[in-house]
Each structure stands twice: as C-alpha cells, then as structure tokens.
C-alpha positions as CSV (number, residue, x, y, z in Angstrom):
1,M,-114.7,29.4,-26.5
2,T,-112.0,27.6,-28.4
3,S,-110.0,24.7,-27.2
4,K,-106.3,24.3,-28.1
5,L,-104.0,21.3,-27.8
6,K,-100.4,22.4,-28.0
7,V,-97.9,19.6,-28.7
8,N,-94.8,19.4,-30.9
9,I,-94.8,15.6,-31.2
10,L,-97.7,13.1,-31.2
11,A,-96.3,9.6,-30.9
12,D,-97.5,6.0,-30.6
13,G,-96.9,4.0,-27.5
14,G,-93.2,3.8,-28.3
15,D,-90.8,6.5,-29.7
16,N,-92.4,6.5,-33.2
17,A,-93.5,10.0,-34.0
18,I,-96.9,10.0,-35.9
19,L,-97.4,13.8,-36.1
20,T,-94.8,16.6,-35.6
21,S,-95.1,20.3,-35.6
22,D,-92.4,23.0,-36.1
23,G,-94.3,25.3,-33.8
24,S,-95.5,27.7,-36.5
25,G,-98.4,25.6,-37.6
26,S,-96.6,23.3,-40.1
27,L,-97.4,19.7,-39.5
28,T,-95.6,16.6,-40.8
29,I,-97.4,13.2,-40.8
30,N,-95.4,10.1,-40.5
31,N,-97.5,7.3,-42.0
32,A,-95.0,4.7,-41.0
33,G,-96.1,5.1,-37.4
34,L,-99.7,4.2,-38.5
35,K,-99.0,1.1,-40.6
36,M,-99.9,-2.3,-39.2
37,T,-96.7,-4.1,-40.2
38,P,-95.3,-6.6,-40.2
39,A,-98.2,-8.3,-42.0
40,F,-98.5,-11.6,-43.8
41,A,-101.0,-14.0,-45.4
42,A,-100.4,-17.4,-46.8
43,K,-102.5,-20.2,-48.2
44,M,-102.2,-23.8,-49.2
45,S,-101.3,-24.5,-52.8
46,A,-102.1,-28.2,-52.6
47,A,-104.3,-30.4,-50.5
48,Q,-102.7,-32.0,-47.4
49,S,-103.5,-35.4,-46.1
50,I,-103.8,-35.7,-42.3
51,S,-104.0,-39.0,-40.5
52,N,-106.8,-39.6,-38.0
53,D,-106.2,-38.4,-34.4
54,T,-102.7,-37.0,-35.3
55,S,-101.9,-33.3,-34.6
56,T,-100.3,-32.1,-37.9
57,K,-98.7,-28.8,-38.8
58,I,-100.5,-27.2,-41.8
59,A,-98.3,-26.4,-44.8
60,Y,-99.5,-22.9,-45.8
61,N,-96.9,-22.8,-48.6
62,S,-98.0,-20.1,-50.9
63,E,-97.5,-16.5,-49.8
64,V,-100.2,-14.0,-50.6
65,Y,-98.1,-11.1,-49.1
66,D,-95.4,-10.8,-46.5
67,T,-94.3,-7.2,-45.8
68,D,-91.2,-8.1,-43.8
69,S,-90.2,-11.5,-45.2
70,A,-91.1,-12.9,-41.8
71,Y,-93.2,-15.9,-43.0
72,D,-91.4,-19.1,-43.9
73,H,-93.6,-20.6,-46.7
74,S,-91.0,-23.3,-47.8
75,S,-90.1,-25.4,-44.8
76,N,-91.3,-24.4,-41.3
77,Y,-94.6,-22.8,-42.3
78,R,-94.4,-20.3,-39.5
79,F,-94.4,-16.5,-38.9
80,T,-91.5,-15.2,-36.8
81,V,-91.6,-11.7,-35.3
82,P,-88.7,-9.8,-36.9
83,S,-86.1,-7.9,-34.9
84,G,-87.4,-4.6,-33.7
85,K,-91.0,-5.5,-34.4
86,A,-92.2,-6.8,-30.9
87,G,-95.7,-5.8,-30.0
88,K,-99.4,-6.8,-30.1
89,Y,-100.4,-9.0,-33.0
90,F,-103.7,-10.2,-34.5
91,I,-103.2,-13.8,-35.8
92,G,-105.7,-16.0,-37.5
93,A,-106.0,-19.2,-39.5
94,S,-108.7,-21.2,-41.3
95,I,-108.8,-24.6,-43.1
96,R,-111.4,-26.5,-45.1
97,S,-111.7,-30.2,-44.6
98,G,-112.1,-32.8,-47.2
99,S,-114.9,-35.4,-46.9
100,I,-115.4,-36.6,-43.4
101,T,-117.7,-39.4,-42.4
102,D,-119.6,-40.4,-39.2
103,Q,-117.9,-39.0,-36.1
104,K,-116.7,-35.5,-37.1
105,K,-114.3,-33.6,-34.8
106,I,-111.8,-31.1,-36.1
107,T,-109.5,-29.2,-33.7
108,M,-107.4,-26.2,-34.9
109,N,-104.6,-24.8,-32.7
110,L,-102.2,-21.9,-32.7
111,F,-98.8,-22.6,-31.2
112,V,-96.3,-19.9,-30.1
113,N,-92.7,-21.1,-29.7
114,G,-93.9,-24.7,-29.7
115,S,-96.7,-24.3,-27.0
116,E,-100.4,-24.4,-27.7
117,V,-101.9,-20.9,-27.0
118,A,-105.3,-21.0,-28.8
119,E,-107.7,-23.7,-29.8
120,H,-111.0,-24.0,-31.6
121,Y,-112.9,-27.1,-32.5
122,A,-116.0,-28.2,-34.4
123,Q,-117.9,-31.4,-33.6
124,V,-120.9,-32.6,-35.5
125,A,-123.0,-35.6,-34.9
126,S,-124.3,-36.8,-38.3
127,S,-124.5,-40.1,-40.1
128,N,-124.2,-38.4,-43.5
129,G,-120.9,-39.2,-45.3
130,G,-118.9,-36.9,-47.5
131,E,-119.4,-33.7,-45.5
132,Q,-116.9,-30.8,-45.5
133,Y,-116.2,-28.3,-42.8
134,T,-114.4,-25.0,-42.5
135,I,-112.9,-24.1,-39.2
136,G,-110.9,-21.1,-38.0
137,V,-109.0,-19.9,-35.0
138,F,-107.8,-16.3,-34.2
139,K,-106.4,-14.4,-31.2
140,T,-104.4,-11.4,-30.2
141,F,-100.9,-11.9,-28.8
142,N,-98.2,-9.8,-27.2
143,L,-95.1,-11.1,-29.0
144,S,-91.4,-10.5,-28.7
145,A,-88.8,-10.5,-31.5
146,G,-88.0,-14.1,-32.4
147,D,-91.3,-15.5,-31.2
148,Y,-92.8,-17.8,-33.9
149,I,-96.4,-18.9,-34.6
150,E,-97.6,-22.2,-36.3
151,V,-100.9,-23.8,-37.0
152,F,-101.8,-27.4,-36.2
153,V,-104.9,-29.4,-37.0
154,L,-106.2,-32.7,-35.5
155,H,-109.3,-34.6,-36.7
156,Q,-111.1,-37.6,-35.4
157,S,-113.0,-39.2,-38.3
158,G,-111.6,-42.7,-38.4
159,G,-109.2,-42.4,-41.4
160,S,-107.0,-40.0,-43.2
161,V,-108.6,-36.8,-44.6
162,S,-107.4,-34.5,-47.3
163,F,-107.6,-30.9,-46.3
164,S,-108.4,-28.4,-49.0
165,S,-106.3,-25.9,-50.8
166,S,-109.3,-24.4,-52.7
167,S,-108.8,-20.7,-53.1
168,S,-112.5,-20.1,-53.4
169,I,-113.2,-21.8,-50.0
170,G,-110.0,-20.8,-48.3
171,S,-107.4,-22.3,-46.1
172,Y,-105.4,-19.3,-44.9
173,F,-102.9,-18.3,-42.2
174,Y,-102.6,-14.5,-41.6
175,G,-101.6,-11.8,-39.1
176,Y,-100.4,-8.3,-38.6
177,R,-99.1,-6.1,-35.8
178,I,-101.7,-3.9,-34.2
179,G,-99.6,-1.9,-31.8
180,T,-96.4,-1.8,-29.7
C-alpha cells in the first residue's frame, strides 16, 4: 500500500511558500522560506571598564555578520527587529571578565525595549585574586517589528573591572529568527 500526500503549496506558519507543485510532479523549493534570518553576531573590539555595582550596557561594537543591517554596532549596541520580520528569535550573549578579587558576582541581563527579560549570574566564594569568569545568557523571544534587545552587565567585586574583548575567549552578542 502506498501513501500519497497531495498538496500544491507547502508553507511555513505565515504565507511564505516553502515548496510548490505545478500538479504534474514538478516541484519548486523556495529556500528563502527556510532561512533563519535576520541573523547577527557582534563582539567587543576593545576591553570595557565597568564600575562596581553599576548596571552597564555592553558595547559589542564589531560586527561579525548582520544579514539585515539590524544591529547597531556604533552607538546603541542593540539589535532591532526589522519591518516585516516579526517572529520567534533565539538571542544570546556572553562576556569574559577581567581580574576579579574576593567577592565575585557577575550578573548579565537581556533587555527588550528597555525592560529586563532574562538574567543569569555567577557567584563564587574564593579568596584568590586575579580570577576571570565567562558568563552567558540566552533565551527565545516572540518579537514584533521595532522591538530592540540590549545586553547589560553588573558586577560586585569592590572596584572597576575591565571586561575582555579577547576573540579567543569570546565576548559575543548574537541572535537569529527561528520562525514566524
């Protein structure tokens, strides 16, 4: 027994045709319906000093890629959902601390339209000085056109800390659309 599925258009959740048929067996594949764009990745090109116990926006100022020119790497350091690109997004960020002594707490936050929506923190009790930490935060979001996302970091180590831009360790901000 053979099963048959007869359709002339296979579409994603919206009106984007992924696969079409002319009815005689000829299929056309629309790869654009399968792409996870917009997509962006940015990193820090220089270390950033952050004062103790002060929430500070991270300047991911060097684009790795930006498919829709939706990431501002020169002044606001934010990703803004382009017109017509609303949907579900995967967003993540990481940062590497400089030397932190004694009490060690680092909090990393994602903000959407100026409001905190995701947080991750690391806290280590150690009397060793000069330790470095990498922390990350990631989450999926349902975003509308015009929504923007930013990354903030707060640490409590007693003094200013220089956060790393080392490309081998990684301080990155990235994201891509995963569906409509």
